[in-house]
C-alpha positions in Angstrom: -109.3 -1.7 26.9 -109.1 -0.2 30.4 -111.6 -0.9 33.0 -112.9 2.7 32.9 -113.4 2.5 29.1 -115.1 -0.9 29.4 -117.5 0.5 32.0 -118.2 3.5 29.8 -118.9 1.3 26.8 -121.2 -0.9 28.9 -123.1 2.2 30.0 -123.6 3.4 26.5 -124.8 0.0 25.3 -127.3 -0.5 28.2 -130.6 -1.7 26.8 -133.6 0.6 26.9 -136.1 -0.1 29.6 -139.0 -2.4 28.9 -142.2 -0.5 28.2 -145.7 -1.4 27.1 -145.2 0.7 24.0 -142.0 -1.1 23.2 -143.6 -4.5 23.7 -146.6 -3.5 21.5 -144.4 -2.5 18.6 -142.0 -5.4 19.0 -145.0 -7.9 18.8 -146.6 -6.0 16.0 -143.3 -6.4 14.0 -142.9 -10.0 14.9 -146.6 -10.8 14.1 -146.4 -9.0 10.8 -143.0 -10.1 9.6 -142.0 -13.1 11.7 -141.3 -16.2 9.6 -141.6 -19.8 10.8 -143.7 -21.8 13.2 -144.3 -21.3 16.9 -140.9 -22.8 17.9 -139.1 -20.3 15.6 -141.1 -17.4 16.9 -140.5 -18.4 20.5 -136.8 -18.5 19.6 -136.9 -15.0 18.1 -138.6 -13.8 21.4 -135.8 -15.3 23.5 -133.1 -13.9 21.3 -134.6 -10.4 21.0 -136.2 -9.9 24.4 -133.9 -11.9 26.8 -130.5 -11.9 25.1 -130.3 -8.7 23.1 -132.7 -6.2 24.8 -132.5 -7.7 28.3 -136.2 -6.9 28.9 -136.8 -10.3 30.6 -134.7 -12.6 32.6 -134.0 -16.1 31.3 -136.1 -17.4 34.3 -139.1 -15.3 33.3 -138.9 -16.5 29.7 -138.4 -20.1 30.7 -141.4 -19.9 33.0 -143.6 -18.4 30.2 -142.4 -21.1 27.8 -143.2 -23.9 30.2 -146.7 -22.5 30.9 -147.3 -22.0 27.1 -146.3 -25.6 26.4 -148.7 -27.0 28.9 -151.7 -25.2 27.6 -153.6 -26.1 24.4 -153.4 -23.6 21.6 -150.8 -21.5 19.8 -147.5 -21.7 21.7 -146.0 -18.5 20.4 -149.1 -16.4 21.1 -149.4 -17.8 24.6 -145.8 -17.0 25.3 -146.3 -13.5 24.0 -149.3 -13.1 26.3 -147.3 -14.3 29.3 -144.6 -11.7 28.5 -147.2 -9.0 28.3 -148.8 -10.2 31.5 -145.5 -9.8 33.3 -145.5 -6.1 32.2 -149.1 -5.1 32.9 -151.2 -8.0 34.0 -154.3 -8.9 31.9 -154.2 -5.6 30.1 -150.6 -6.2 29.1 -151.4 -9.7 27.8 -154.2 -8.2 25.7 -152.0 -5.3 24.4 -149.4 -7.8 23.3 -151.8 -10.4 21.9 -153.6 -8.1 19.5 -150.6 -6.8 17.6 -149.1 -10.3 17.5 -152.2 -12.2 16.3 -154.1 -9.6 14.3 -151.7 -9.1 11.3 -151.6 -12.8 10.3 -155.3 -13.1 10.8 -156.0 -10.1 8.5 -153.5 -11.5 5.8 -155.2 -14.9 5.8 -158.6 -13.3 5.7 -157.7 -11.1 2.8 -156.3 -14.0 0.8 -159.3 -16.1 1.6 -161.6 -13.3 0.5 -159.7 -12.9 -2.8 -159.5 -16.6 -3.6 -163.0 -17.2 -5.0 -162.7 -14.3 -7.4 -159.2 -15.3 -8.6 -159.4 -19.1 -8.6 -160.0 -19.4 -12.3 -157.7 -16.6 -13.4 -154.6 -17.3 -15.5 -152.3 -15.7 -13.0 -153.7 -17.9 -10.2 -153.3 -21.1 -12.2 -149.8 -20.1 -13.2 -148.7 -19.4 -9.6 -150.2 -22.6 -8.3 -148.6 -24.7 -11.1 -145.2 -23.0 -10.5 -145.3 -23.8 -6.8 -146.4 -27.4 -7.5 -143.2 -27.9 -9.6 -140.9 -26.9 -6.8 
């Protein structure tokens, strides 16, 4: 591949600029469908936001991860808030935290609300006995 063709290809593949809207929807997706614990979610953030999209430098990510590790509480949520903070300060941290934390909170709340009404049902007993056998 010639140097000109390589430069044109690089231009076409340039990542989109980081925006608050892009961060909001990224963290909404990660909060809703991300699977794994805080270390896995932090790894997804690094892969997606540093390596693939280029929205943050490795230094910015590492600084956020170090800060999140030193503070008590949920590592992945604190890292997400740091990344939002870099974009828009305290407002950015809030606009990233809500879509990241709210979906799992709502799912757990809905399951908890349904549990007392379904505890004795045949379907509930069957699913819990099936998972106990695994």
